[in-house]
DSSP file (Angstrom, degrees, kcal/mol; ACC not computed):
  #  RESIDUE AA STRUCTURE BP1 BP2  ACC     N-H-->O    O-->H-N    N-H-->O    O-->H-N    TCO  KAPPA ALPHA  PHI   PSI    X-CA   Y-CA   Z-CA
    1    1 A X              0   0    0      0, 0.0     2,-0.3     0, 0.0     0, 0.0   0.000 360.0 360.0 360.0 141.4  109.3   75.7   93.2
    2    2 A X        -     0   0    0      1,-0.1     2,-0.1     5,-0.0     5,-0.1  -0.581 360.0-118.5 -79.6 133.2  105.9   75.2   91.6
    3    3 A X    >   -     0   0    0     -2,-0.3     3,-1.7     1,-0.1     2,-0.1  -0.423  37.3 -98.3 -65.9 141.6  103.9   72.2   92.8
    4    4 A X  T 3  S+     0   0    0      1,-0.2    -1,-0.1     2,-0.1     0, 0.0  -0.402 109.9  30.6 -60.7 135.4  103.1   69.7   90.1
    5    5 A X  T 3  S+     0   0    0     -2,-0.1     3,-0.3    -3,-0.1    -1,-0.2   0.315  97.9  86.8  99.1  -8.1   99.7   70.1   88.8
    6    6 A X    X>  +     0   0    0     -3,-1.7     3,-1.0     1,-0.2     4,-0.8   0.176  49.9 104.9-109.0  16.3   99.5   73.9   89.3
    7    7 A X  H 3> S+     0   0    0      1,-0.2     4,-1.7     2,-0.2     3,-0.5   0.830  73.0  66.0 -63.4 -30.4  101.0   75.0   86.0
    8    8 A X  H 3> S+     0   0    0     -3,-0.3     4,-2.7     1,-0.2    -1,-0.2   0.781  91.4  63.3 -61.1 -27.3   97.5   75.9   84.9
    9    9 A X  H <> S+     0   0    0     -3,-1.0     4,-1.9     2,-0.2    -1,-0.2   0.906 104.2  45.5 -66.9 -40.2   97.4   78.7   87.5
   10   10 A X  H  X S+     0   0    0     -4,-0.8     4,-1.9    -3,-0.5    -1,-0.2   0.891 114.5  48.2 -67.2 -40.6  100.3   80.5   85.9
   11   11 A X  H  X S+     0   0    0     -4,-1.7     4,-2.3     1,-0.2    -2,-0.2   0.906 111.0  50.9 -65.8 -41.2   98.8   80.1   82.5
   12   12 A X  H  X S+     0   0    0     -4,-2.7     4,-2.6     1,-0.2    -2,-0.2   0.871 108.4  52.6 -64.5 -37.3   95.5   81.3   83.7
   13   13 A X  H  X S+     0   0    0     -4,-1.9     4,-2.4     2,-0.2    -1,-0.2   0.907 110.3  47.5 -64.2 -42.7   97.1   84.4   85.3
   14   14 A X  H  X S+     0   0    0     -4,-1.9     4,-2.2     2,-0.2    -2,-0.2   0.909 113.8  47.3 -65.5 -42.8   98.8   85.4   82.0
   15   15 A X  H  X S+     0   0    0     -4,-2.3     4,-2.6     2,-0.2    -2,-0.2   0.915 111.6  50.6 -63.5 -43.9   95.6   84.9   80.1
   16   16 A X  H  X S+     0   0    0     -4,-2.6     4,-2.7     1,-0.2     5,-0.2   0.924 110.7  49.5 -60.7 -45.4   93.6   86.9   82.7
   17   17 A X  H  X S+     0   0    0     -4,-2.4     4,-2.3     1,-0.2    -1,-0.2   0.917 112.1  48.4 -59.3 -43.7   96.2   89.8   82.5
   18   18 A X  H  X S+     0   0    0     -4,-2.2     4,-2.3     2,-0.2    -2,-0.2   0.924 113.2  46.6 -62.8 -46.0   96.1   89.8   78.7
   19   19 A X  H  X S+     0   0    0     -4,-2.6     4,-2.1     2,-0.2    -2,-0.2   0.921 113.6  47.7 -64.2 -44.8   92.2   89.8   78.6
   20   20 A X  H  X S+     0   0    0     -4,-2.7     4,-2.3     1,-0.2    -1,-0.2   0.909 112.1  50.2 -64.7 -41.9   92.0   92.6   81.2
   21   21 A X  H  X S+     0   0    0     -4,-2.3     4,-2.0    -5,-0.2    -1,-0.2   0.912 110.9  49.4 -62.0 -43.0   94.6   94.7   79.4
   22   22 A X  H  < S+     0   0    0     -4,-2.3     4,-0.5     1,-0.2    -1,-0.2   0.881 111.2  49.4 -65.9 -36.7   92.8   94.3   76.1
   23   23 A X  H >< S+     0   0    0     -4,-2.1     3,-0.5     1,-0.2     4,-0.4   0.889 111.0  49.5 -69.2 -38.1   89.5   95.3   77.7
   24   24 A X  H 3< S+     0   0    0     -4,-2.3     3,-0.4     1,-0.2    -2,-0.2   0.877 116.9  40.7 -67.1 -37.3   91.0   98.4   79.3
   25   25 A X  T >< S+     0   0    0     -4,-2.0     3,-1.0     1,-0.2    -1,-0.2   0.415  88.2  97.3 -91.6   1.5   92.6   99.5   76.0
   26   26 A X  T <  S+     0   0    0     -3,-0.5    -1,-0.2    -4,-0.5    -2,-0.1   0.889  89.0  39.0 -60.1 -41.8   89.6   98.6   73.9
   27   27 A X  T 3  S+     0   0    0     -4,-0.4    -1,-0.3    -3,-0.4     2,-0.2   0.393  95.2 104.6 -92.6   3.7   88.1  102.2   73.8
   28   28 A X    <   -     0   0    0     -3,-1.0     2,-0.2     4,-0.1    -3,-0.0  -0.505  49.8-165.3 -85.6 155.8   91.4  104.0   73.5
   29   29 A X     >  -     0   0    0     -2,-0.2     4,-1.9     1,-0.0     5,-0.2  -0.749  39.2 -92.3-127.8 178.7   92.7  105.6   70.4
   30   30 A X  H  > S+     0   0    0     -2,-0.2     4,-2.2     1,-0.2     5,-0.2   0.858 122.1  53.4 -63.1 -37.2   96.0  106.9   69.2
   31   31 A X  H  > S+     0   0    0      1,-0.2     4,-2.5     2,-0.2    -1,-0.2   0.920 108.9  47.4 -65.8 -43.7   95.3  110.5   70.4
   32   32 A X  H  > S+     0   0    0      1,-0.2     4,-1.9     2,-0.2    -1,-0.2   0.851 112.3  50.1 -68.4 -32.5   94.4  109.5   73.9
   33   33 A X  H  X S+     0   0    0     -4,-1.9     4,-1.8     2,-0.2    -1,-0.2   0.898 111.2  49.2 -70.5 -40.0   97.5  107.3   74.2
   34   34 A X  H  X S+     0   0    0     -4,-2.2     4,-0.8     2,-0.2    -2,-0.2   0.920 111.6  49.2 -63.5 -43.1   99.7  110.2   73.0
   35   35 A X  H >< S+     0   0    0     -4,-2.5     3,-0.6     1,-0.2     4,-0.4   0.888 109.9  51.5 -62.8 -39.4   98.0  112.5   75.5
   36   36 A X  H >< S+     0   0    0     -4,-1.9     3,-0.9     1,-0.2     4,-0.4   0.854 106.1  54.8 -66.6 -33.7   98.6  110.1   78.3
   37   37 A X  H 3< S+     0   0    0     -4,-1.8    -1,-0.2     1,-0.2     3,-0.2   0.694 106.6  51.6 -74.5 -16.6  102.2  109.7   77.4
   38   38 A X  T X< S+     0   0    0     -4,-0.8     3,-1.3    -3,-0.6     4,-0.3   0.476  81.7  94.7 -95.8  -3.0  102.7  113.5   77.7
   39   39 A X  G X  S+     0   0    0     -3,-0.9     3,-2.1    -4,-0.4     4,-0.4   0.885  74.7  62.8 -58.4 -42.6  101.1  113.8   81.2
   40   40 A X  G 3  S+     0   0    0     -4,-0.4     3,-0.3     1,-0.3    -1,-0.3   0.738 106.6  46.3 -59.4 -18.4  104.5  113.6   83.1
   41   41 A X  G X  S+     0   0    0     -3,-1.3     3,-0.9     1,-0.2     7,-0.3   0.441  87.5  90.1 -99.2  -0.8  105.6  116.8   81.4
   42   42 A X  T <  S+     0   0    0     -3,-2.1    20,-2.5    -4,-0.3    -1,-0.2   0.697  81.7  55.0 -74.6 -19.6  102.4  118.8   81.9
   43   43 A X  T 3  S+     0   0    0     -4,-0.4     2,-0.5    -3,-0.3    -1,-0.2   0.511 101.0  60.7 -95.0  -2.6  103.4  120.3   85.3
   44   44 A X    <>  -     0   0    0     -3,-0.9     4,-2.7     1,-0.1     5,-0.2  -0.906  64.5-166.4-123.8 100.9  106.7  121.9   84.1
   45   45 A X  H  > S+     0   0    0     -2,-0.5     4,-2.2     1,-0.2     5,-0.1   0.837  87.7  52.4 -59.1 -35.8  106.1  124.5   81.3
   46   46 A X  H  > S+     0   0    0      2,-0.2     4,-1.9     1,-0.2    -1,-0.2   0.937 113.6  42.5 -67.9 -44.7  109.8  124.7   80.4
   47   47 A X  H  > S+     0   0    0      2,-0.2     4,-2.6     1,-0.2    -2,-0.2   0.896 113.0  54.2 -66.4 -39.7  110.1  120.9   80.0
   48   48 A X  H  X S+     0   0    0     -4,-2.7     4,-2.6    -7,-0.3    -2,-0.2   0.900 107.4  50.4 -61.5 -40.8  106.8  120.8   78.2
   49   49 A X  H  X S+     0   0    0     -4,-2.2     4,-2.0    -5,-0.2    -1,-0.2   0.907 111.6  47.9 -65.2 -40.4  108.0  123.4   75.7
   50   50 A X  H  X S+     0   0    0     -4,-1.9     4,-2.0     2,-0.2    -2,-0.2   0.900 112.5  48.8 -66.2 -39.9  111.2  121.4   75.0
   51   51 A X  H  X S+     0   0    0     -4,-2.6     4,-2.7     2,-0.2     5,-0.4   0.900 109.9  52.2 -66.6 -40.6  109.2  118.2   74.6
   52   52 A X  H  X S+     0   0    0     -4,-2.6     4,-2.4     1,-0.2    -1,-0.2   0.902 111.5  46.6 -59.3 -41.8  106.8  119.9   72.2
   53   53 A X  H  < S+     0   0    0     -4,-2.0    -1,-0.2     1,-0.2    -2,-0.2   0.857 116.1  45.1 -69.6 -35.0  109.7  121.2   70.1
   54   54 A X  H  < S+     0   0    0     -4,-2.0    -2,-0.2    -5,-0.1    -1,-0.2   0.849 128.1  24.7 -78.1 -34.1  111.4  117.7   70.1
   55   55 A X  H  < S-     0   0    0     -4,-2.7    -3,-0.2     2,-0.2    -2,-0.2   0.717  90.9-131.7-104.4 -25.5  108.2  115.7   69.3
   56   56 A X     <  +     0   0    0     -4,-2.4     2,-0.3    -5,-0.4    -4,-0.1   0.523  65.9 126.5  81.7   6.1  105.9  118.1   67.6
   57   57 A X        -     0   0    0     -6,-0.4    -1,-0.3    -5,-0.1     2,-0.3  -0.763  62.6-117.9 -99.5 144.4  103.1  117.1   69.8
   58   58 A X        -     0   0    0     -2,-0.3     2,-0.5    -3,-0.1   -20,-0.1  -0.605  23.6-159.6 -82.5 138.0  101.1  119.6   71.8
   59   59 A X        -     0   0    0     -2,-0.3     2,-0.9   -11,-0.1    -7,-0.1  -0.975  14.3-138.2-118.0 128.0  101.1  119.3   75.7
   60   60 A X        -     0   0    0     -2,-0.5     2,-0.1   -25,-0.1   -18,-0.0  -0.775  30.1-153.6 -86.4 106.9   98.4  120.9   77.7
   61   61 A X        -     0   0    0     -2,-0.9     2,-0.4   -18,-0.1   -18,-0.2  -0.455  11.5-122.9 -86.3 152.8  100.3  122.5   80.6
   62   62 A X        -     0   0    0    -20,-2.5     2,-1.0    -2,-0.1   -17,-0.2  -0.762  30.4-115.0 -87.7 136.7   99.0  123.2   84.1
   63   63 A X    >>  -     0   0    0     -2,-0.4     4,-1.2     1,-0.2     3,-0.6  -0.640  28.9-165.9 -74.3 105.7   99.3  126.9   85.1
   64   64 A X  T 34 S+     0   0    0     -2,-1.0    -1,-0.2     1,-0.2   -21,-0.0   0.770  81.4  61.3 -68.1 -26.6  101.8  126.5   88.0
   65   65 A X  T >4 S+     0   0    0      1,-0.2     3,-0.7     2,-0.2    -1,-0.2   0.863 105.8  47.4 -66.7 -34.5  101.1  130.0   89.3
   66   66 A X  T <4 S+     0   0    0     -3,-0.6    -1,-0.2     1,-0.2    -2,-0.2   0.830 118.7  39.6 -74.8 -31.9   97.5  129.2   90.0
   67   67 A X  T 3< S+     0   0    0     -4,-1.2    -1,-0.2     2,-0.0    -2,-0.2   0.047  85.8 140.4-106.2  24.1   98.3  125.9   91.7
   68   68 A X    <   -     0   0    0     -3,-0.7     2,-0.3     1,-0.1    -3,-0.1  -0.338  57.8-111.5 -71.5 150.8  101.4  127.0   93.6
   69   69 A X        -     0   0    0      1,-0.1    -1,-0.1    -2,-0.0    -2,-0.0  -0.646  40.2-107.7 -78.2 133.5  102.0  125.9   97.2
   70   70 A X        -     0   0    0     -2,-0.3     2,-0.2     1,-0.1    -1,-0.1  -0.327  33.3-144.8 -64.6 143.0  101.6  128.7   99.6
   71   71 A X    >>  -     0   0    0      1,-0.1     3,-1.2    -3,-0.0     4,-0.6  -0.455  33.2 -92.9 -98.3 177.2  104.8  130.0  101.2
   72   72 A X  G >4 S+     0   0    0      1,-0.3     3,-0.9     2,-0.2    -2,-0.1   0.840 125.5  58.0 -60.0 -34.3  105.4  131.3  104.7
   73   73 A X  G 34 S+     0   0    0      1,-0.2    -1,-0.3     3,-0.0    -3,-0.0   0.718  99.6  58.6 -70.5 -20.2  104.7  134.9  103.5
   74   74 A X  G <4 S+     0   0    0     -3,-1.2    -1,-0.2     2,-0.1    -2,-0.2   0.612  87.7  96.1 -83.5 -11.5  101.2  133.9  102.2
   75   75 A X    <<  -     0   0    0     -3,-0.9     2,-0.4    -4,-0.6    -4,-0.0  -0.387  63.3-147.5 -76.7 155.2  100.1  132.7  105.6
   76   76 A X        -     0   0    0     -2,-0.1     2,-0.4     2,-0.0    -2,-0.1  -0.922  16.2-117.0-120.8 150.2   98.1  135.0  107.9
   77   77 A X        -     0   0    0     -2,-0.4     2,-0.5     2,-0.0     0, 0.0  -0.711  25.5-158.8 -84.8 134.7   98.1  135.1  111.7
   78   78 A X        -     0   0    0     -2,-0.4     2,-0.4     2,-0.0    -2,-0.0  -0.969   8.6-141.8-118.3 123.3   94.9  134.2  113.4
   79   79 A X              0   0    0     -2,-0.5    -2,-0.0     1,-0.1     0, 0.0  -0.661 360.0 360.0 -81.9 132.8   94.2  135.4  116.9
   80   80 A X              0   0    0     -2,-0.4    -1,-0.1     0, 0.0    -2,-0.0   0.356 360.0 360.0-120.3 360.0   92.4  132.9  119.1
């Protein structure tokens, strides 16, 4: 339960959150927000292609072959 007299602290927190959010989004535009919303699909080319077809927006994909995690066959033995 909130102590009497501390209601201003909750109101101040909401106002602070609103002001900080507005300052963070001040320099953003529609294109940057659209690009940010497509980031979760950028690492899977098949899903990115389906989302592009569904939304009509271009997604810049990461080349997964270049950033692949090495497998056991890619390791080399080092003699010490």
